[in-house]
C-alpha positions, 0 to 999 in steps of 0.5 A: 514879547520878551521876558527875563529875570535878572539877579545881580547877586547870589543869595547869602553873599551880602554880609557876614550872617544870612538870616533866612525866614521866607519860604513860600511855595509860590513866589510871584503871581502879579498882574502888571501894567506894561504901559505905553512904553511897552516895557516894565521892570519889576523889582522883587526880593528873592525868597530864602529857599535854596532852589530853582524858580521857574517863571513865566508870563503872558500878556494881553493887549488890544493887538492880541495875546502873547505867551513868553517862554519860561525862564529860570532863576537859581537862588543859591549860596555856597554854604547853607543849612536846610531843616527837616521837620513835620508841618505840625505836631500835637502837644506832648509829641517828641520829634527829631529836628534834622539840620543838613549843612551843605558846603559847595565852597572849594575849600574845607571848613569847620562847621558848628551848628546850634539850635537856639534856646527858646521858652517854646520848646525843650531840646536835647542832643541825640546820643553820640552826636557831634555838632562841630565837624569838618566839611570839605567841598561838595560834602554835606552833614546832618545834625539832629536834636530831640525836640519837645514843644511846650506851648501851643500855636506857632513855634519858631525853630532857629538853627545856625550853621557857622564856619569857625576858625580852627587849627584842626586840619580838615582832611589834608588842609587847614579849615578856612573861613569864608570872607562873606556869608560865614553864618547861615541861620534858618528860622522855620515855623512848626504848628503845635496843636492841642489834642482832640477836635477844635470847637469855635463859639462866637458871641456877637452884639450890635450896639447902637448907643445914639439914645444912651449908653447900651451894654451886653453881658457875655458869659464864656462857658466851657463844656464839662469835658475839654482839652486842658490848655486849649481854650483861648478867647478874644474880643474884637470891635468894628464900626461897620457891619461889613467890616468882619467879612471884609477882613476875611474875604478869603476865608468866610467859612472854616470849611473847605472850598472844593466844589463849584458852589463853595467857590462862589462864597469866595466870589459873591460877597465881594460884589456886595461889599464893593457895592456897599462901600461904593454907595457909602463913599468908603471904597479905598484903592487897597480894598478895591484891589483886594476884592477885585483880585478875589473876583478875578480868581473866583471867576476863572475858577468857576469856569472850571465847573461849567458844562458845554451847554452853559450850565454849572454843577458842583463838580463840573463835567464829572457830574452827569448834568448841570444844576439848575440852582447853581447855574442861576446863582452863577448867572446872577453873580457874574452879572453883579461882578460886571461893574468891577471885573471883565466878565464875558457876557456869553457866560451869562447869556448861555446860563440864562438860555439853558435855564429858559429851556427848562421852563414848563408850560405852567411857567415854573422851571424844572429842577435838574441836577443834584441839589446838595442842600436837601434841607431845602426840599420843599424849599429850593428843590421844589419847583416853586422855590426854585422858580422864585430863586431864578426869577429873583436872579433874573430881576437882579440882572435888571431883566424887565418884568415884561420879558417872556420868561420872567412873565411866565415865571411870575405867573407860575409863582402868583398861582402858588402864593396861597398854597405856599403860605401854609406849606413852607415858610422858607418859600414864603420868605423867598417869594416876598423878595422875588415879588418885591423885585418884580414891583408887585406891591399887593403880593409883597404886602400880603407875604410880609404881613403873613411873615410878620405873624410867624416871626420869632421875637424872643430876646429882643430880636426877630427871626424866622424858625424852621420846622425840624431845626435840630437846635444845635447851633445856627441853622443855615436855612433859618439864616437864609429865610430871615435874610430874604425877609430883610432883603424884601423889606429893603429892596422896595418902597418903605412899608408902614410898620415895617421901617428901619426899626423893624429891620434893625431887629432882624439885623440884631439876630443875624449878626448874632449868628455870624462866625468869627470870620464874618460868615455864617454856618454854610455857603448859601446862607453866608451869601444871602445874609451878607447881601442883606446886611450890606443893603441894610448897612447902606440904608442906615450909613452915617458918616457922623459920630464916634463911639467908645466901647469899654470891655470889663470883666469880673476878673478886673479887665478894663480895656477901651476901644475908640471907633470913629469915621477914620477907623470904622473899618479897622479891625480892633482886637484884644486877647482875653485871659479869663476863660471861662469868664464873664465880660460886659461890653458897654458902648457910649456915643453916637454910632453903631458898633459891632462887637464880638467875643470869640472862643476856641477850644478842643474837646476829646472825640465824644462817644455818642452821635446820632446822625453818623457812625464812623470807625477806623482800622489800620494795617501797618508795615513797620519794619521798613525804612519808611514805615507805612500805615493803611487807614480804613475809614468806615462811615454810616449814616443813621440819622432821621433823613432818608439821605444826607447832603454833601458829606465831607470826611476830614482826616488829620494826618498823624504828625510826621506822616505824609499821604502816599500819592498812589493811594490818592489816585485809587481814592479818586477813582472810587465812583462815590468820591467826587473830589479829594483835597489836601490841605496843610496836614488834612485830607478832605474827601467829598461825597455826594451824600450817604443814604440812610443805613448805608456804610461805605469804606475808604482807605488811604496809605500814609508814609512816615516822613519825619519820625515822631515819638510819643505819637498822639492819635489823629482825628477823623471826622465826618459831617454834613456840609450843610447841617454841620451839627450832624457829625461824628468823630473818631481817632486812629494811631500808628502801631509802629510808634508803640 
């Protein structure tokens, strides 16, 4: 196997001015078919970074596996400018933009640097700075501007360095002008964020106008206290229930994906979407390639969380044992992915074997390992619910009900049905789906009839309530149990009085709980809800008809979206200028549409929280070349439960600061810390959980990388991953900036 790179020209030598805007950290990551010839040429445009790229390749074929040695490609030009700026700043902060010009030409040049004017920021020259200087071979010079961003969002900073004609001597020679590439222009993006904590609200409407026009009025209301200028809103329309999730397959949740369970939310929904599109003959090559790519990467990532005995857990071998629930989730998901990607069958069989060994004499399967979502206690963490979940997973894999393990599971569940009816609504919903897959119509009808009596039909939709719900936004378990009922209705023969009209009332409630990305409030409810919605979408799909959606407002907005078969998967969106405001969405036509108005805004850290308490203090070293700040975060759980679910501590870095890597290693060595992730200006610390009234202290060292004036405080947030309404927020700042 041979592998090489060929670059016919150096970057920046192809014209008078070079404009550089493309600076990825990873350049090529492609799967390429070599074909029968045994060789292939792949053409790529080299990124604009002046750097050395290290490239490698491996090849899989019927005769074996080959790995090529790494080769290097240097992207270089003899005269260029490089910018130094923070990843993000908060509105009102002032930072110094530095542009360093390098001259690797053999001759001296006169360089003039310019920061382009913009309505996105104001800039002033630094005291005593010159912006036209002589630069001889192998020399560099840094130029600075004091920049104050004036708008929120992505701000483009454009700096040009030009070799100009001059009669002034540089050193002992006359300055020259290069024949080619005498102007280098770099455009870099700076993220400008609002102060406070981001909040997100979405209003969803499933509008089906086949029997006449339908409309819904949505009021966008802001809280009494919010950060001025941070509010923004948009309206989007899709002709397909699965369209929103399809658009955001890589980010269904606005939360980190750092453990074995969360990784599966990047994996499993692709299976349901592919199945749905295939059954409705809407699957295109582009969508299949995108979803398959996510399946392949998710599959490889999940194997990192596998134990030697075939089980899986949230943090892999750093956990003392596998997790019963996660192992069954992975087992059924790997099985569901087999029609689309290569999945080694032994991973499914080893997981099934490990689960089977946990079966007790009464047929129930014993719970092993940490279950992070403890709201399921009395739910999945009790043996009946866990057994129901595992049995459903095996039946989804087309395991026959005559299989001895499945038979014993069903026997255990059958004996528990009557006691579960009164004891736990979540378990009853899950059992209704399990017995539907098992083909036990008598038990299925009994469970669904009981669930119907317990349903909540306020507002013209239907869902199932959980006792003890906090009432603060969508409840993960309510979404999950409602989805199981929908799956039970759609996975078996149609039942009298429980047809598609009944199911549509459930769907209407479920889509109202979706976030702007097409997911729900947490991991498992997203997976189960998308599985149920895909099944409903396939059952009700119609290739006929078109619908016109009109959005109007009291402020005079009148915009129209057309949805038909040719664009039903197209995400159509328009920004809304009236926030707060009242909007009416009206649909007229024959096909159903899914409309959403989403709103984002920031709030100052609220002063009072019942579930968590979080405080910070700092130690600083200001009088050194790169000032340092040691941040101590104190967290305590003071809620009603005896123990939380998995907890995330989210630390926003101060503008211009970076994390000291040595303190990262110390943090990772703390026994209570399961994982630490760095994510574009944030640190996410994963904890197994916090016991009631337990206080833990964590510290990180931050180092100033780019000086920023008027430095605003940064937010530190702690929250329960599966009950996100349980949270607390505080701020910290740097005394060095005062």
